[in-house]
C-alpha positions in Angstrom: -8.7 16.3 -4.6 -5.4 16.6 -5.6 -4.2 14.8 -8.8 -0.8 13.0 -8.6 0.2 12.5 -11.7 4.2 11.7 -13.1 5.6 13.0 -16.1 6.0 10.6 -19.7 7.7 7.6 -19.5 11.0 7.7 -20.6 11.6 5.7 -23.9 14.2 3.4 -21.8 12.9 0.4 -20.2 14.5 1.6 -17.1 12.8 3.2 -14.5 12.7 7.4 -14.9 15.1 7.0 -11.4 17.6 5.2 -12.5 17.8 7.1 -16.0 18.1 10.4 -13.8 21.7 8.7 -11.7 22.6 6.7 -14.5 26.8 6.1 -12.5 25.0 4.9 -9.3 23.7 1.7 -11.0 20.5 2.5 -10.0 20.5 1.0 -6.4 20.6 4.1 -5.0 19.1 5.8 -2.0 16.0 7.3 -3.8 14.1 9.5 -1.5 14.7 13.0 -1.2 14.5 14.8 2.5 11.0 16.1 1.3 9.8 13.4 0.7 10.8 11.5 3.8 9.5 14.6 5.6 6.1 14.3 3.6 5.9 10.4 4.5 6.3 11.5 8.1 3.7 14.3 8.2 1.0 12.4 5.6 1.9 8.7 6.4 2.2 7.7 3.1 3.8 8.3 -0.2 3.3 8.0 -3.9 6.7 7.4 -6.3 5.8 7.6 -9.7 7.7 5.5 -12.3 9.7 3.2 -10.1 8.7 -0.7 -11.5 9.8 -1.3 -15.2 7.3 -2.4 -18.1 8.9 -5.5 -18.3 7.9 -6.4 -14.5 4.2 -4.5 -14.7 4.1 -6.4 -18.0 5.0 -10.1 -16.8 2.6 -9.5 -13.7 -0.3 -8.3 -15.3 0.0 -11.2 -17.8 -0.3 -13.6 -15.5 -2.8 -12.3 -13.6 -5.2 -12.3 -16.4 -4.6 -15.5 -17.4 -5.5 -16.4 -14.1 -9.2 -14.2 -14.6 -9.5 -16.0 -18.1 -9.9 -19.6 -16.0 -12.9 -18.5 -14.5 -13.9 -17.5 -10.9 -16.4 -18.5 -8.9 -19.3 -15.5 -8.2 -19.6 -16.6 -4.3 -16.0 -15.8 -3.8 -15.8 -12.4 -4.7 -16.2 -10.9 -1.5 -13.7 -13.1 0.1 -11.1 -12.6 -3.0 -11.6 -9.0 -2.4 -10.8 -9.1 1.4 -8.1 -11.3 0.8 -6.7 -11.4 -2.7 -7.6 -12.7 -6.1 -5.4 -15.4 -8.1 -4.8 -17.2 -4.7 -2.7 -19.6 -7.0 -0.3 -16.5 -7.7 0.3 -14.7 -4.0 3.7 -16.7 -4.3 4.4 -16.3 -7.8 8.1 -15.4 -8.1 6.8 -12.9 -11.1 4.6 -11.3 -8.4 6.9 -11.6 -5.2 9.4 -9.4 -7.8 7.2 -6.3 -8.2 8.7 -6.0 -4.4 12.2 -7.3 -4.2 13.2 -5.3 -7.3 16.1 -3.3 -6.1 14.3 -0.4 -8.2 11.8 -0.7 -5.9 13.3 -2.5 -2.6 15.6 0.7 -2.4 12.6 2.8 -1.3 11.6 0.4 1.3 15.9 0.8 2.7 15.2 4.3 2.4 12.1 4.9 4.6 12.8 1.9 7.2 16.5 0.9 7.2 19.2 -1.5 5.8 18.6 -5.1 6.3 15.6 -3.9 8.6 12.6 -5.5 6.8 11.9 -8.9 5.9 11.9 -9.5 2.4 7.9 -10.7 1.7 7.4 -14.3 -0.3 3.4 -13.3 -1.0 1.4 -10.4 -2.0 -1.9 -9.4 -2.1 -3.5 -9.6 -5.7 -6.3 -6.3 -5.0 -8.7 -6.2 -8.2 -11.4 -3.4 -8.4 -13.8 -4.3 -11.1 -16.0 -1.5 -12.7 -19.7 -1.0 -10.0 -22.7 -0.4 -12.4 -24.0 2.7 -13.7 -25.6 4.6 -11.0 -23.4 3.9 -8.2 -22.8 6.4 -6.0 -19.7 8.6 -5.6 -19.1 7.7 -2.1 -16.4 5.8 -0.4 -16.4 3.0 2.0 -15.1 3.8 5.6 -11.3 4.0 6.5 -9.5 1.4 8.0 -6.0 -0.3 8.9 -5.4 -3.7 8.5 -4.4 -6.5 10.5 -7.5 -6.8 12.3 -10.2 -10.1 12.1 -13.0 -9.6 10.1 -15.2 -12.7 9.0 -13.8 -12.3 5.1 -10.3 -10.8 5.7 -8.7 -14.1 6.7 -6.9 -12.6 10.3 -7.5 -15.1 12.8 -10.3 -14.0 15.4 -7.4 -14.2 18.6 -7.3 -11.1 19.8 -3.7 -10.6 18.4 -3.4 -7.4 15.8 -1.5 -8.6 12.8 0.1 -5.2 12.3 3.2 -4.9 10.3 5.3 -1.9 9.6 5.0 -0.3 5.7 2.8 -1.2 2.9 3.9 -1.4 0.0 1.5 -1.0 -3.0 2.4 -1.4 -6.7 0.0 0.2 -9.5 -0.2 -2.4 -12.3 -2.4 -0.4 -14.7 -3.2 3.4 -15.0 -5.8 5.0 -12.5 -6.5 8.5 -14.3 -9.2 9.8 -12.6 -10.7 9.8 -8.5 -13.6 6.8 -8.1 -11.7 4.5 -10.5 -10.9 2.0 -7.5 -8.4 4.4 -6.2 -6.2 3.1 -3.5 -7.4 6.3 -0.9 -5.6 7.8 2.2 -6.7 9.9 4.9 -3.3 12.3 5.4 -2.3 11.7 8.8 -4.2 9.4 10.3 -1.2 7.4 11.5 -0.6 9.9 14.2 -3.9 9.9 15.3 -4.8 6.4 16.0 -1.0 6.4 17.9 -3.2 9.0 20.3 -6.0 6.9 20.1 -4.6 4.0 21.1 -2.5 4.9 23.9 -5.7 6.2 25.5 -7.8 3.1 24.3 -5.9 0.3 24.0 -5.1 -1.3 20.5 -7.8 -4.1 20.8 -10.6 -1.1 20.9 -10.7 -1.0 17.4 -13.7 -3.0 15.5 -12.1 -5.2 12.3 -10.2 -2.3 12.0 -13.0 0.4 11.7 -11.9 3.8 12.4 -14.9 5.6 10.7 -16.8 5.6 14.2 -14.6 6.1 16.7 -14.2 9.2 17.6 -11.4 10.7 15.8 -11.4 13.7 13.5 -10.6 12.7 10.0 -8.9 14.7 7.1 -10.8 14.9 3.6 -9.3 11.5 2.0 -6.8 11.7 -0.8 -6.8 9.5 -3.8 -3.9 7.9 -5.4 -3.9 8.9 -8.9 -0.8 7.4 -11.2 0.3 5.0 -13.6 1.2 1.5 -13.9 4.9 1.1 -12.6 4.2 4.1 -9.9 4.2 2.5 -6.3 2.8 3.7 -3.6 4.4 3.5 0.2 2.1 3.5 3.4 2.8 3.8 6.9 0.7 0.2 8.7 -1.5 3.0 10.7 -2.5 5.3 8.5 -6.5 5.0 7.7 -7.3 3.9 3.9 -9.7 2.1 1.7 -9.9 1.7 -2.0 -13.0 4.0 -3.7 -15.3 2.1 -5.8 -14.8 1.7 -9.1 -17.1 3.9 -11.5 -14.7 3.9 -14.4 -14.6 1.4 -17.4 -12.1 -0.4 -16.4 -10.5 -2.7 -13.9 -7.8 -1.2 -11.8 -5.0 -3.7 -11.0 -2.8 -3.1 -7.8 -0.3 -5.5 -5.5 0.0 -4.6 -2.0 2.8 -6.1 0.1 2.8 -6.1 4.3 6.0 -5.5 5.1 7.5 -5.9 8.8 10.6 -5.2 10.1 12.4 -8.2 12.1 11.5 -9.4 15.7 7.9 -7.3 15.1 6.1 -10.7 16.1 8.1 -9.5 20.1 6.7 -5.7 20.6 3.5 -5.9 18.3 1.7 -3.4 20.6 4.9 -1.2 21.3 4.8 -0.2 17.5 1.1 0.7 17.5 1.7 2.8 20.5 5.2 5.0 19.4 4.9 4.6 15.6 8.6 5.4 14.5 9.7 3.2 17.0 10.7 0.6 14.0 11.8 3.5 11.9 15.6 4.1 12.5 15.7 5.8 8.8 13.1 8.4 9.7 13.8 9.1 13.5 15.8 12.0 12.9 13.1 13.3 10.5 10.3 12.4 12.7 11.7 13.8 15.8 11.8 17.3 14.2 8.3 17.4 12.3 
């Protein structure tokens, strides 16, 4: 599987992209045309070294303090499906991971200026090491927004889709099967075709693995704390089992364009409808 690694972190507390463009104040449009084309093709993009270390450290300290207070074993399935550290989901130290200018510039570069509602909460996604002997086997791919008994999405027939999934890595994940965020590249386009034929309510719990859609080889994101992952809502993904000796820390933000409630289904049938900054790229792909 591909290995996505970033260069050594600069000595400065500033992320590498800011150091590369000191005269721009750091809050620049940060993505190249090649990166945008890659996002259109694959449905996701891994960008190294975006989040300043001080923000990563503050977030991890808050999470570790919460974990240290204890967790009920009976709640672990629900925490995995919804969020760990529920009391921190709206904490400014966590929300800042998305709204910091270094990070938000990447959202604007993909979706457009003043298009996306800034998040007020996050999902704290921890993946703890599995017991020795756990098979190196992925769970099936899924897309978010569909009801399951554990995930907290209402069972009312409405798909809670969004526009962009932003993942912030808070720990190093140097190899596959370390709890990696794992993507099936290009499935956003395949799911668009599937929904046009079968309708958006045809998935059971958002599961993509058994619906007859041909799936490419999955790609695990391998990177370091401070990296971000940007993924189209409709790209199939999962978290790999964690067979390492370390906890995997990530925070996820489900970002939506303004007014999405008024055209949820249309956005799933036309995957670039809400992506003004990428329409020209998508049209030439």
